[in-house]
C-alpha positions as CSV (number, residue, x, y, z in Angstrom):
1,M,15.0,24.8,14.8
2,A,16.2,21.2,12.3
3,Q,18.4,21.8,9.2
4,V,15.7,19.8,6.8
5,I,17.3,18.9,3.2
6,P,15.3,17.3,0.5
7,L,16.2,14.6,-1.0
8,L,13.8,13.3,-3.4
9,T,10.5,15.0,-4.7
10,L,7.7,13.0,-6.8
11,R,5.3,15.1,-8.6
12,S,2.1,14.6,-10.4
13,S,2.1,14.4,-14.0
14,T,-2.0,15.2,-13.9
15,S,-1.7,17.3,-11.1
16,N,-0.4,19.9,-8.7
17,R,-0.2,17.0,-5.9
18,S,3.9,16.4,-4.6
19,L,5.6,14.4,-2.0
20,R,8.7,15.5,-0.8
21,I,10.9,13.3,1.8
22,E,13.8,15.1,3.6
23,A,16.0,14.5,5.7
24,V,15.6,16.3,9.5
25,A,17.4,16.2,12.3
26,N,19.1,12.6,13.6
27,S,17.6,9.6,12.7
28,Y,14.6,11.4,10.8
29,L,12.6,11.6,7.6
30,S,10.0,14.0,6.5
31,A,7.7,13.2,4.3
32,V,5.5,15.8,3.0
33,L,2.4,15.1,0.8
34,E,1.0,18.7,-0.5
35,S,-1.4,20.3,-3.4
36,H,-3.7,22.9,-3.7
37,V,-6.4,21.3,-1.5
38,L,-4.3,19.4,1.8
39,S,-1.0,19.0,3.0
40,A,0.6,16.7,5.4
41,S,3.5,15.8,6.3
42,V,5.1,12.8,9.0
43,E,8.3,11.9,10.7
44,V,9.7,8.6,10.2
45,W,11.8,7.0,12.2
46,T,14.8,5.9,9.9
47,E,17.3,4.5,13.2
48,T,16.8,0.9,11.4
49,G,17.7,1.0,8.3
50,D,14.1,2.5,6.5
51,V,16.0,4.7,4.9
52,A,17.9,1.6,2.9
53,G,14.6,-0.1,2.1
54,L,12.9,3.1,0.9
55,A,16.0,3.9,-1.5
56,R,15.8,0.2,-2.5
57,F,12.4,0.4,-3.1
58,F,13.3,3.2,-5.7
59,G,16.2,2.0,-7.1
60,E,14.5,-1.5,-8.0
61,L,11.5,1.1,-9.8
62,G,13.9,2.5,-11.8
63,A,15.7,-0.4,-12.7
64,L,13.2,-1.7,-14.5
65,E,13.3,-1.6,-18.4
66,K,9.7,-1.6,-18.7
67,P,6.1,-1.5,-16.9
68,W,5.3,-4.2,-14.9
69,S,2.1,-5.3,-13.8
70,G,0.8,-5.9,-10.0
71,V,1.6,-4.3,-6.5
72,R,5.4,-2.7,-5.5
73,N,5.6,-1.7,-2.1
74,W,7.4,0.0,0.7
75,V,6.3,0.1,4.7
76,S,8.3,2.3,7.4
77,L,8.9,0.3,10.3
78,E,6.3,2.1,12.6
79,S,3.7,2.1,9.4
80,D,3.8,5.6,9.8
81,F,4.4,6.2,5.9
82,E,3.8,3.5,3.2
83,L,3.9,3.6,-0.3
84,S,3.2,1.4,-3.1
85,A,3.5,1.7,-6.9
86,T,1.9,0.3,-9.7
87,C,2.0,0.3,-13.3
88,T,-0.5,0.2,-16.3
89,S,0.8,-1.5,-20.0
90,L,1.5,2.1,-21.2
91,G,3.5,3.0,-18.6
92,A,1.7,5.0,-16.3
93,V,2.5,5.0,-12.3
94,T,0.9,5.4,-9.1
95,F,2.2,5.7,-6.1
96,M,-0.5,5.4,-3.1
97,I,1.1,6.9,-0.1
98,S,-0.6,6.8,3.3
99,M,0.1,8.2,6.2
100,R,-0.3,8.5,9.4
101,G,0.1,10.0,12.8
102,L,-0.4,9.7,16.6
103,R,-0.9,5.9,16.6
104,G,-3.4,5.2,19.3
105,A,-3.7,8.8,20.7
106,P,-7.1,9.8,20.6
107,E,-6.7,12.3,17.8
108,E,-5.1,9.3,15.8
109,W,-5.1,10.8,11.9
110,K,-4.6,8.5,8.3
111,L,-4.3,10.0,5.0
112,D,-4.1,8.5,1.8
113,A,-3.4,9.6,-1.1
114,G,-2.2,8.8,-5.3
115,I,0.3,11.1,-7.3
116,E,0.0,9.5,-11.0
117,T,3.3,10.3,-13.3
118,E,5.1,8.3,-15.7
119,F,7.6,5.5,-16.3
120,G,10.1,7.6,-17.4
121,Q,10.2,9.7,-14.3
122,L,11.3,6.7,-12.0
123,A,15.3,6.4,-13.6
124,R,15.2,10.6,-11.8
125,L,13.6,8.8,-8.6
126,A,15.8,6.3,-8.2
127,D,18.7,8.9,-8.5
128,E,17.1,11.0,-5.9
129,A,17.1,8.2,-3.2
130,E,20.4,7.6,-3.4
131,G,20.7,10.3,-1.9
132,L,18.9,9.1,1.5
133,V,21.3,6.6,2.4
134,R,24.0,9.1,1.0
135,G,22.7,12.0,3.1
C-alpha cells in the first residue's frame, strides 16, 4: 500500500465538507472530497508540472491583501481535477471543485461541489501548498 502524506486541507466554514490533497506514490496526488453526504477522490498525475501550478494557484490567493472580483482557477493537465475560487466583497471565498474519473469509459463519473471558507484562511492554504512542491 502506498504511503499517503496529507499536504493541504481546505475546510468549509459553513458545513463539514473538506478537500484534502495528499501525496501518493511517485507522480500522483490524491484529491479527496468528503462530507456527511458524499465522498469522492481522484488521483491526479503530476509528472508535467501540475504540482507547481497548483501550489502557485494557492500561493497567489494567499498573497492577496483584499477580496477580489472575478474567478481564479487551476486545471490539471488531464482535466480530472479542477479548482476555481471566487470572493465576495466581504471576504467569503467559494472554491468550486470538479473531479472526473474514468474519462471516456462506460462508467465515467463527474462531481462538482463547492466549499465556502473565509478570506483569512488563504494564507494558511498557501503555506500548506508550499508542501506540494517540497513534498
